[in-house]
mmCIF file of the C-alpha atoms, coordinates in Angstrom:
data_MODEL
# 
_entry.id   MODEL 
# 
loop_
_atom_site.group_PDB 
_atom_site.id 
_atom_site.type_symbol 
_atom_site.label_atom_id 
_atom_site.label_alt_id 
_atom_site.label_comp_id 
_atom_site.label_asym_id 
_atom_site.label_entity_id 
_atom_site.label_seq_id 
_atom_site.pdbx_PDB_ins_code 
_atom_site.Cartn_x 
_atom_site.Cartn_y 
_atom_site.Cartn_z 
_atom_site.occupancy 
_atom_site.B_iso_or_equiv 
_atom_site.pdbx_formal_charge 
_atom_site.auth_seq_id 
_atom_site.auth_comp_id 
_atom_site.auth_asym_id 
_atom_site.auth_atom_id 
_atom_site.pdbx_PDB_model_num 
ATOM 1  C CA . MET A 1 1  ? -1.863  -3.017  -9.478  1.00 0.00 ? 1  MET A CA 1 
ATOM 2  C CA . LEU A 1 2  ? -5.405  -1.825  -11.075 1.00 0.00 ? 2  LEU A CA 1 
ATOM 3  C CA . ASP A 1 3  ? -4.780  1.255   -12.347 1.00 0.00 ? 3  ASP A CA 1 
ATOM 4  C CA . PHE A 1 4  ? -2.021  3.995   -12.437 1.00 0.00 ? 4  PHE A CA 1 
ATOM 5  C CA . SER A 1 5  ? -1.472  7.379   -14.602 1.00 0.00 ? 5  SER A CA 1 
ATOM 6  C CA . THR A 1 6  ? 1.627   9.693   -14.125 1.00 0.00 ? 6  THR A CA 1 
ATOM 7  C CA . GLU A 1 7  ? 2.258   13.234  -15.718 1.00 0.00 ? 7  GLU A CA 1 
ATOM 8  C CA . PHE A 1 8  ? 5.420   15.357  -16.053 1.00 0.00 ? 8  PHE A CA 1 
ATOM 9  C CA . VAL A 1 9  ? 4.807   18.660  -14.771 1.00 0.00 ? 9  VAL A CA 1 
ATOM 10 C CA . GLY A 1 10 ? 8.232   20.005  -14.927 1.00 0.00 ? 10 GLY A CA 1 
ATOM 11 C CA . MET A 1 11 ? 11.621  19.529  -16.917 1.00 0.00 ? 11 MET A CA 1 
ATOM 12 C CA . VAL A 1 12 ? 13.959  16.961  -15.805 1.00 0.00 ? 12 VAL A CA 1 
ATOM 13 C CA . LEU A 1 13 ? 17.929  17.686  -16.710 1.00 0.00 ? 13 LEU A CA 1 
ATOM 14 C CA . PRO A 1 14 ? 20.833  15.305  -17.179 1.00 0.00 ? 14 PRO A CA 1 
ATOM 15 C CA . ARG A 1 15 ? 22.300  15.006  -13.782 1.00 0.00 ? 15 ARG A CA 1 
ATOM 16 C CA . ASP A 1 16 ? 19.473  16.092  -11.888 1.00 0.00 ? 16 ASP A CA 1 
ATOM 17 C CA . ARG A 1 17 ? 19.003  14.197  -8.785  1.00 0.00 ? 17 ARG A CA 1 
ATOM 18 C CA . LEU A 1 18 ? 15.526  12.913  -8.326  1.00 0.00 ? 18 LEU A CA 1 
ATOM 19 C CA . THR A 1 19 ? 13.696  11.658  -5.337  1.00 0.00 ? 19 THR A CA 1 
ATOM 20 C CA . THR A 1 20 ? 10.322  9.942   -5.685  1.00 0.00 ? 20 THR A CA 1 
ATOM 21 C CA . GLN A 1 21 ? 8.095   9.531   -2.844  1.00 0.00 ? 21 GLN A CA 1 
ATOM 22 C CA . VAL A 1 22 ? 4.637   7.323   -2.500  1.00 0.00 ? 22 VAL A CA 1 
ATOM 23 C CA . LYS A 1 23 ? 2.089   8.102   -0.009  1.00 0.00 ? 23 LYS A CA 1 
ATOM 24 C CA . HIS A 1 24 ? -0.904  6.032   0.791   1.00 0.00 ? 24 HIS A CA 1 
ATOM 25 C CA . VAL A 1 25 ? -3.720  8.455   0.753   1.00 0.00 ? 25 VAL A CA 1 
ATOM 26 C CA . GLY A 1 26 ? -6.786  6.284   1.047   1.00 0.00 ? 26 GLY A CA 1 
ATOM 27 C CA . MET A 1 27 ? -9.008  3.118   0.468   1.00 0.00 ? 27 MET A CA 1 
ATOM 28 C CA . ARG A 1 28 ? -11.685 2.335   -2.418  1.00 0.00 ? 28 ARG A CA 1 
ATOM 29 C CA . ASN A 1 29 ? -13.417 -0.967  -1.695  1.00 0.00 ? 29 ASN A CA 1 
ATOM 30 C CA . GLY A 1 30 ? -10.561 -2.490  -0.035  1.00 0.00 ? 30 GLY A CA 1 
ATOM 31 C CA . ARG A 1 31 ? -8.137  -1.149  -2.390  1.00 0.00 ? 31 ARG A CA 1 
ATOM 32 C CA . MET A 1 32 ? -5.139  1.276   -1.691  1.00 0.00 ? 32 MET A CA 1 
ATOM 33 C CA . LEU A 1 33 ? -5.171  4.732   -3.419  1.00 0.00 ? 33 LEU A CA 1 
ATOM 34 C CA . LEU A 1 34 ? -1.818  6.096   -3.762  1.00 0.00 ? 34 LEU A CA 1 
ATOM 35 C CA . GLU A 1 35 ? -0.178  9.067   -4.519  1.00 0.00 ? 35 GLU A CA 1 
ATOM 36 C CA . ILE A 1 36 ? 3.462   9.333   -6.473  1.00 0.00 ? 36 ILE A CA 1 
ATOM 37 C CA . SER A 1 37 ? 5.586   12.565  -6.804  1.00 0.00 ? 37 SER A CA 1 
ATOM 38 C CA . THR A 1 38 ? 9.225   12.917  -7.820  1.00 0.00 ? 38 THR A CA 1 
ATOM 39 C CA . ARG A 1 39 ? 11.059  16.121  -6.737  1.00 0.00 ? 39 ARG A CA 1 
ATOM 40 C CA . ASN A 1 40 ? 14.500  17.315  -8.089  1.00 0.00 ? 40 ASN A CA 1 
ATOM 41 C CA . GLN A 1 41 ? 17.353  18.624  -6.203  1.00 0.00 ? 41 GLN A CA 1 
ATOM 42 C CA . ASP A 1 42 ? 15.569  22.088  -5.626  1.00 0.00 ? 42 ASP A CA 1 
ATOM 43 C CA . GLU A 1 43 ? 12.660  20.380  -4.401  1.00 0.00 ? 43 GLU A CA 1 
ATOM 44 C CA . ARG A 1 44 ? 10.121  21.223  -7.368  1.00 0.00 ? 44 ARG A CA 1 
ATOM 45 C CA . VAL A 1 45 ? 7.958   18.566  -8.421  1.00 0.00 ? 45 VAL A CA 1 
ATOM 46 C CA . VAL A 1 46 ? 8.504   17.164  -11.552 1.00 0.00 ? 46 VAL A CA 1 
ATOM 47 C CA . LEU A 1 47 ? 6.363   14.202  -11.854 1.00 0.00 ? 47 LEU A CA 1 
ATOM 48 C CA . LYS A 1 48 ? 2.846   13.521  -10.336 1.00 0.00 ? 48 LYS A CA 1 
ATOM 49 C CA . GLY A 1 49 ? 1.081   10.170  -10.347 1.00 0.00 ? 49 GLY A CA 1 
ATOM 50 C CA . LYS A 1 50 ? -1.792  7.950   -8.778  1.00 0.00 ? 50 LYS A CA 1 
ATOM 51 C CA . ALA A 1 51 ? -2.245  4.508   -8.389  1.00 0.00 ? 51 ALA A CA 1 
ATOM 52 C CA . GLU A 1 52 ? -4.981  2.204   -7.217  1.00 0.00 ? 52 GLU A CA 1 
ATOM 53 C CA . VAL A 1 53 ? -3.553  -1.450  -6.087  1.00 0.00 ? 53 VAL A CA 1 
ATOM 54 C CA . THR A 1 54 ? -4.772  -4.415  -4.118  1.00 0.00 ? 54 THR A CA 1 
ATOM 55 C CA . SER A 1 55 ? -4.086  -4.328  -0.425  1.00 0.00 ? 55 SER A CA 1 
ATOM 56 C CA . PRO A 1 56 ? -1.754  -7.057  0.593   1.00 0.00 ? 56 PRO A CA 1 
ATOM 57 C CA . ARG A 1 57 ? -3.225  -10.148 2.272   1.00 0.00 ? 57 ARG A CA 1 
ATOM 58 C CA . THR A 1 58 ? -3.266  -10.649 6.008   1.00 0.00 ? 58 THR A CA 1 
ATOM 59 C CA . VAL A 1 59 ? -1.615  -13.772 7.373   1.00 0.00 ? 59 VAL A CA 1 
ATOM 60 C CA . PHE A 1 60 ? -1.663  -15.184 10.955  1.00 0.00 ? 60 PHE A CA 1 
ATOM 61 C CA . VAL A 1 61 ? 1.277   -17.111 12.058  1.00 0.00 ? 61 VAL A CA 1 
ATOM 62 C CA . PHE A 1 62 ? 1.402   -19.042 15.191  1.00 0.00 ? 62 PHE A CA 1 
ATOM 63 C CA . THR A 1 63 ? 4.831   -20.476 16.388  1.00 0.00 ? 63 THR A CA 1 
ATOM 64 C CA . GLY A 1 64 ? 3.440   -23.187 18.063  1.00 0.00 ? 64 GLY A CA 1 
ATOM 65 C CA . GLN A 1 65 ? 5.326   -22.332 21.403  1.00 0.00 ? 65 GLN A CA 1 
ATOM 66 C CA . GLY A 1 66 ? 3.452   -21.369 24.786  1.00 0.00 ? 66 GLY A CA 1 
ATOM 67 C CA . SER A 1 67 ? -0.418  -22.048 25.180  1.00 0.00 ? 67 SER A CA 1 
ATOM 68 C CA . ALA A 1 68 ? -1.624  -22.831 21.344  1.00 0.00 ? 68 ALA A CA 1 
ATOM 69 C CA . SER A 1 69 ? -4.793  -25.180 20.862  1.00 0.00 ? 69 SER A CA 1 
ATOM 70 C CA . VAL A 1 70 ? -6.185  -26.697 17.971  1.00 0.00 ? 70 VAL A CA 1 
ATOM 71 C CA . GLY A 1 71 ? -8.420  -24.169 15.778  1.00 0.00 ? 71 GLY A CA 1 
ATOM 72 C CA . MET A 1 72 ? -7.091  -21.233 17.806  1.00 0.00 ? 72 MET A CA 1 
ATOM 73 C CA . GLY A 1 73 ? -6.424  -19.332 14.658  1.00 0.00 ? 73 GLY A CA 1 
ATOM 74 C CA . MET A 1 74 ? -10.085 -19.965 13.357  1.00 0.00 ? 74 MET A CA 1 
ATOM 75 C CA . VAL A 1 75 ? -11.262 -18.434 16.802  1.00 0.00 ? 75 VAL A CA 1 
ATOM 76 C CA . THR A 1 76 ? -9.286  -15.504 16.114  1.00 0.00 ? 76 THR A CA 1 
ATOM 77 C CA . CYS A 1 77 ? -10.341 -14.938 12.563  1.00 0.00 ? 77 CYS A CA 1 
ATOM 78 C CA . SER A 1 78 ? -14.296 -15.294 13.782  1.00 0.00 ? 78 SER A CA 1 
ATOM 79 C CA . ARG A 1 79 ? -13.536 -12.746 16.459  1.00 0.00 ? 79 ARG A CA 1 
ATOM 80 C CA . LEU A 1 80 ? -12.434 -10.000 13.788  1.00 0.00 ? 80 LEU A CA 1 
ATOM 81 C CA . SER A 1 81 ? -15.197 -8.811  11.926  1.00 0.00 ? 81 SER A CA 1 
ATOM 82 C CA . SER A 1 82 ? -13.306 -6.796  9.661   1.00 0.00 ? 82 SER A CA 1 
ATOM 83 C CA . PHE A 1 83 ? -11.398 -10.124 8.616   1.00 0.00 ? 83 PHE A CA 1 
ATOM 84 C CA . ASN A 1 84 ? -14.639 -11.928 7.873   1.00 0.00 ? 84 ASN A CA 1 
ATOM 85 C CA . ARG A 1 85 ? -15.930 -9.031  5.440   1.00 0.00 ? 85 ARG A CA 1 
ATOM 86 C CA . ASN A 1 86 ? -12.961 -8.744  3.667   1.00 0.00 ? 86 ASN A CA 1 
ATOM 87 C CA . ASP A 1 87 ? -10.516 -11.479 3.276   1.00 0.00 ? 87 ASP A CA 1 
ATOM 88 C CA . ASN A 1 88 ? -12.681 -14.816 3.202   1.00 0.00 ? 88 ASN A CA 1 
# 
């Protein structure tokens, strides 16, 4: 997590049932931008937040079953221009 901020925008009372939702709303320089909101049982927003987090790494896994060849993963990676730009 690179940056995180929250603020209470409503009152939370004892025994309130709260539901938190996290939405992926965009990207900045390869990092995910998230919006966080928490609502009470009346669907009123009581907390808002934002976060900027690094994206998970991409992994290619080859099981070895079927027609596989030495270097097959490298050929696949060289053909994906987005992989070459972001994850070398």
